[in-house]
C-alpha positions as CSV (number, residue, x, y, z in Angstrom):
1,M,70.3,-9.2,155.5
2,Q,68.6,-5.5,156.1
3,Q,71.5,-4.6,158.3
4,A,74.2,-5.5,156.0
5,K,73.0,-3.6,153.2
6,K,72.4,-0.5,155.8
7,E,76.4,-1.0,156.5
8,S,77.2,-1.2,152.8
9,R,75.0,2.0,152.1
10,I,76.7,4.1,154.9
11,K,80.5,2.7,154.0
12,F,79.0,4.0,150.5
13,L,78.6,7.5,151.3
14,T,81.2,7.9,153.9
15,T,83.3,7.1,151.1
16,Q,81.7,9.9,148.8
17,V,81.9,12.6,151.2
18,E,85.7,11.3,151.6
19,F,86.1,11.9,148.0
20,S,83.8,15.6,147.8
21,A,86.2,16.5,150.8
22,I,89.5,15.6,148.5
23,S,88.1,16.9,145.6
24,W,87.2,20.2,147.2
25,T,90.4,20.3,148.5
26,I,92.7,19.8,145.5
27,S,90.4,22.3,143.7
28,V,90.9,25.2,146.3
29,A,94.7,24.0,146.6
30,V,94.8,24.3,142.3
31,H,93.2,28.1,142.6
32,L,95.3,29.5,145.0
33,V,98.0,28.4,143.3
34,L,97.2,29.6,139.9
35,I,96.0,33.1,141.8
36,A,99.5,33.1,143.4
37,L,101.5,32.7,140.2
38,L,99.1,35.4,138.1
39,M,100.1,37.7,140.5
40,F,103.8,36.7,140.8
41,I,103.6,37.2,136.7
42,T,102.0,40.6,137.1
43,L,104.4,42.0,139.6
44,Y,107.4,40.9,137.7
45,R,105.9,42.3,134.2
46,H,105.3,45.8,135.9
47,N,108.9,45.8,137.7
48,T,110.7,44.9,134.6
49,G,108.6,47.3,132.6
50,S,107.2,44.9,130.2
51,G,103.6,44.9,131.1
52,N,102.6,47.7,128.6
53,E,99.2,46.3,127.1
54,P,100.2,46.0,123.3
55,E,99.1,48.3,120.5
56,S,95.9,46.8,119.8
57,F,94.5,47.1,122.8
58,E,95.1,50.9,122.7
59,V,93.8,51.0,119.1
60,Q,90.4,49.1,120.4
61,L,90.6,51.9,123.1
62,G,91.2,54.9,120.7
63,V,93.8,55.7,122.8
64,Q,96.8,57.2,120.8
65,T,100.0,58.8,121.7
66,P,100.5,62.4,120.3
67,D,103.1,60.5,118.2
68,Q,100.8,57.9,116.9
69,A,98.2,60.3,116.2
70,V,100.7,62.0,113.8
71,T,101.4,59.5,112.2
72,A,98.2,57.8,111.6
73,S,97.3,60.9,110.6
74,I,99.8,61.3,107.6
75,E,100.4,57.4,106.7
76,P,97.2,55.4,107.1
77,T,97.1,51.4,107.0
78,E,96.5,49.3,104.5
79,Q,93.2,48.1,106.0
80,Q,92.3,52.1,106.0
81,A,93.6,52.8,102.4
82,N,91.7,49.7,101.1
83,S,88.2,50.8,103.0
84,S,85.3,51.8,101.2
85,V,85.0,54.8,103.9
86,V,87.0,57.9,102.9
87,S,88.3,59.6,106.6
88,T,89.4,63.1,106.9
89,V,93.2,63.3,106.6
90,V,95.0,65.5,108.7
91,T,97.8,67.1,108.2
92,P,100.2,68.5,110.8
93,V,101.3,72.5,109.7
94,V,104.7,73.3,110.5
95,T,104.8,76.9,111.4
96,E,107.4,79.4,110.6
97,N,108.4,82.6,111.9
98,I,108.2,85.5,108.9
99,I,109.8,88.5,109.0
100,V,108.3,91.3,107.1
101,D,110.7,94.6,106.2
102,T,108.7,97.9,106.8
103,V,109.6,100.6,105.0
104,D,109.5,104.3,106.1
105,S,106.7,106.1,103.8
106,T,109.0,108.9,103.8
107,D,111.4,106.6,101.5
108,V,108.9,105.5,99.1
109,V,109.7,106.4,95.5
110,L,106.4,105.7,93.3
111,P,106.6,104.8,90.1
112,V,105.6,107.2,87.4
113,Q,101.9,107.3,86.9
114,S,100.0,107.9,83.6
115,I,97.6,111.1,83.4
116,E,94.7,108.7,84.4
117,Q,96.4,107.6,87.3
118,A,97.2,110.7,88.6
119,I,93.5,112.2,88.3
120,S,91.9,112.1,91.6
121,P,88.8,109.7,91.8
122,A,86.4,112.7,91.2
123,D,88.0,114.4,88.0
124,S,88.8,111.1,86.5
125,T,85.4,110.7,84.9
126,S,85.1,114.3,83.4
127,F,89.1,113.9,82.2
128,A,88.3,110.9,80.4
129,E,85.6,112.4,78.8
130,S,87.6,115.5,77.9
131,L,90.0,113.0,75.8
132,A,87.0,111.0,74.3
133,G,87.1,111.6,70.6
134,S,90.6,112.9,70.5
135,D,92.1,113.8,66.9
136,T,94.3,111.2,65.9
137,S,95.7,112.5,62.2
138,G,98.9,113.9,64.0
139,T,102.1,112.4,65.0
140,A,102.1,114.0,68.3
141,G,99.7,114.5,71.1
142,F,99.3,116.4,74.3
143,F,96.4,116.0,76.1
144,G,94.6,114.1,73.9
145,L,94.9,116.9,71.0
146,T,97.3,115.4,68.5
147,A,99.6,117.8,66.1
148,G,101.1,117.0,62.5
149,G,104.8,117.8,61.5
150,T,107.7,117.0,63.2
151,N,108.8,120.2,65.3
152,F,106.7,120.7,68.4
153,V,106.7,123.8,71.1
154,Y,105.0,123.2,74.4
155,V,104.2,126.5,76.1
156,I,102.5,125.7,80.0
157,D,100.9,127.7,82.3
158,R,102.7,127.7,85.6
159,S,100.7,130.5,87.3
160,G,99.9,130.4,91.5
161,S,96.6,129.0,90.5
162,M,98.1,126.0,88.7
163,A,99.7,125.1,92.0
164,G,99.3,121.4,93.3
165,I,97.8,118.6,91.1
166,R,96.9,121.1,87.8
167,L,100.6,121.8,87.4
168,S,101.8,118.4,88.6
169,T,99.5,116.7,86.2
170,A,100.5,118.9,83.3
171,I,104.1,118.4,83.9
172,D,103.4,114.5,84.2
173,E,101.4,114.8,80.7
174,L,104.5,117.1,79.1
175,C,106.9,114.1,80.0
176,R,104.4,111.2,78.6
177,S,104.2,113.5,75.2
178,V,107.7,114.3,74.8
179,N,109.1,110.7,75.7
180,S,106.7,109.4,72.9
181,L,108.6,111.2,70.3
182,S,111.0,110.0,67.8
183,E,114.5,111.1,67.5
184,N,114.0,112.4,64.1
185,M,111.4,114.7,65.6
186,T,112.3,118.2,67.6
187,F,110.8,120.0,70.6
188,Y,111.1,122.7,72.9
189,I,109.4,123.6,76.5
190,I,108.5,127.2,77.8
191,F,106.9,127.8,81.0
192,Y,105.1,131.1,81.5
193,D,103.4,133.2,84.5
194,S,103.2,137.3,83.8
195,E,106.6,136.5,82.3
196,F,108.2,133.5,80.9
197,I,111.0,130.8,81.5
198,T,112.5,128.6,78.5
199,M,114.4,125.1,78.7
200,D,118.6,125.8,78.2
201,A,118.6,125.9,74.6
202,S,118.2,128.6,71.9
203,S,116.1,126.6,69.7
204,L,114.6,123.4,68.8
205,V,116.2,120.2,70.3
206,S,116.5,116.5,68.7
207,A,114.0,114.4,70.7
208,S,117.0,112.2,71.6
209,R,116.9,109.8,75.0
210,S,119.8,112.5,76.4
211,N,117.8,115.4,75.4
212,K,114.5,114.2,76.9
213,S,116.0,113.1,80.1
214,R,117.8,116.7,80.4
215,F,115.4,118.8,79.5
216,L,112.4,116.9,81.5
217,H,114.7,117.1,84.7
218,W,114.4,120.6,84.3
219,A,110.8,120.8,83.9
220,Q,109.8,118.6,86.8
221,G,111.8,121.2,88.9
222,I,109.4,124.1,88.0
223,G,107.5,125.3,90.5
224,P,103.9,127.8,90.2
225,Q,103.9,131.3,90.9
226,G,102.4,134.9,89.2
227,G,99.9,135.6,87.0
228,T,98.7,134.6,83.6
229,D,100.3,136.0,80.3
230,P,101.1,134.1,77.4
231,T,101.4,136.7,75.4
232,E,105.6,136.9,75.5
233,A,106.2,133.2,75.9
234,M,103.7,132.7,72.7
235,L,105.9,135.3,70.5
236,K,108.8,133.1,71.8
237,A,107.1,129.8,70.8
238,L,106.5,131.3,67.3
239,S,109.9,132.7,66.4
240,L,111.4,129.3,66.9
241,K,109.4,128.4,63.8
242,P,108.0,125.1,65.0
243,D,104.8,122.8,63.1
244,S,102.5,122.9,65.8
245,I,102.7,124.7,69.5
246,W,100.6,123.8,72.3
247,L,99.4,126.5,74.7
248,L,98.0,125.4,78.3
249,S,96.2,127.6,80.6
250,D,94.3,127.5,84.0
251,G,92.8,131.2,83.6
252,Q,91.7,134.2,81.9
253,F,94.0,136.7,80.0
254,D,93.6,139.8,78.1
255,Q,92.0,139.5,74.6
256,T,94.9,141.3,73.4
257,A,96.9,138.5,73.5
258,V,94.3,136.8,71.0
259,E,95.3,139.6,68.3
260,T,99.0,139.8,69.1
261,I,99.6,135.9,68.5
262,K,97.6,135.8,65.1
263,K,99.7,138.7,63.9
264,A,103.1,137.2,64.7
265,N,102.0,133.8,63.1
266,K,102.9,134.7,60.0
267,K,103.7,130.9,58.7
268,G,100.4,129.7,59.6
269,V,102.2,127.8,62.9
270,Q,98.9,125.6,64.2
271,I,98.2,126.2,67.7
272,H,96.3,123.7,69.6
273,T,94.9,125.5,73.0
274,L,94.0,124.0,76.5
275,A,91.5,125.3,79.0
276,F,92.6,123.2,82.4
277,G,91.0,122.9,85.4
278,S,89.2,126.5,84.7
279,N,87.4,127.4,81.5
280,E,87.7,130.9,82.6
281,G,89.9,132.0,79.7
282,E,87.8,129.4,77.1
283,V,87.1,132.4,74.7
284,Q,90.5,133.8,74.5
285,L,91.6,130.3,74.0
286,R,89.3,129.1,72.0
287,A,89.8,132.4,69.4
288,I,93.3,131.5,69.3
289,A,92.9,127.8,68.0
290,T,90.3,128.9,65.5
291,Q,92.0,131.1,64.4
292,N,95.5,129.5,63.6
293,G,94.6,125.9,62.5
294,G,94.2,124.3,65.7
295,K,91.7,122.7,67.9
296,Y,90.6,123.6,72.0
297,R,90.1,121.5,74.5
298,F,88.7,122.0,78.3
299,I,90.5,119.6,80.6
300,P,88.4,119.5,83.9
301,I,91.2,118.6,86.2
302,G,91.2,120.0,89.4
303,S,88.1,122.4,88.6
304,N,86.9,124.1,91.5
């Protein structure tokens, strides 16, 4: 009886071992088949170009192609749009070549400047102060001195000491003043040094557009020369019988000029005087203005 049980048990264990061996063999075979199948699929997809990883895999790794990076920065996904996190959007910028035309400085034509713009910074404060409190009772003005009437004569120093900013500024203000005259007014321009030169007209001319253009163009061509003696120029100005005269000088002249001008002004023409850049002639200029119903002013442009 015991022998029979023992044989039965040995038979059972042998069966179990055989079954386990068969199961292990089958398992190994199945795994080998699966491995071979996976290798075949991988090689096949690689050779046919269909083995690229899906986009989701690239996004998870944070890897983007340049095109995808630009698209993502310009067009956020719906998930990004609805996200409570605000992201910085970088928009690509397309640069263009910009061609800048250069101009030779010798060909540049500067616009006409106002008197204040023409004055150097060193002179600007004193010049502004010299115009403060200008008389405003007249109908025309020259460097802040306004005059009554409708007929005006400008007598301007063009001596050698007026060279540079003095003469150019005086002519700029002359242009501004004449251009401000209305057409029912008349004007005349005289430049002087030791002698004098007049515009090409025998008498006062109307302040028409054509006359302004013609005679101001002439005035802009005047250059500096000679000494300073306004006597003859002022006698010419008084002979034109204007309502007012502006006399501008940058230097001292003989006292006899004061007496000659007063004697010749029988009709009481108003004469305003300006010491320009230098007050060396202040005594004579102030006396002329006082004796002939005008005002005197010092303009410190280009002062030494």
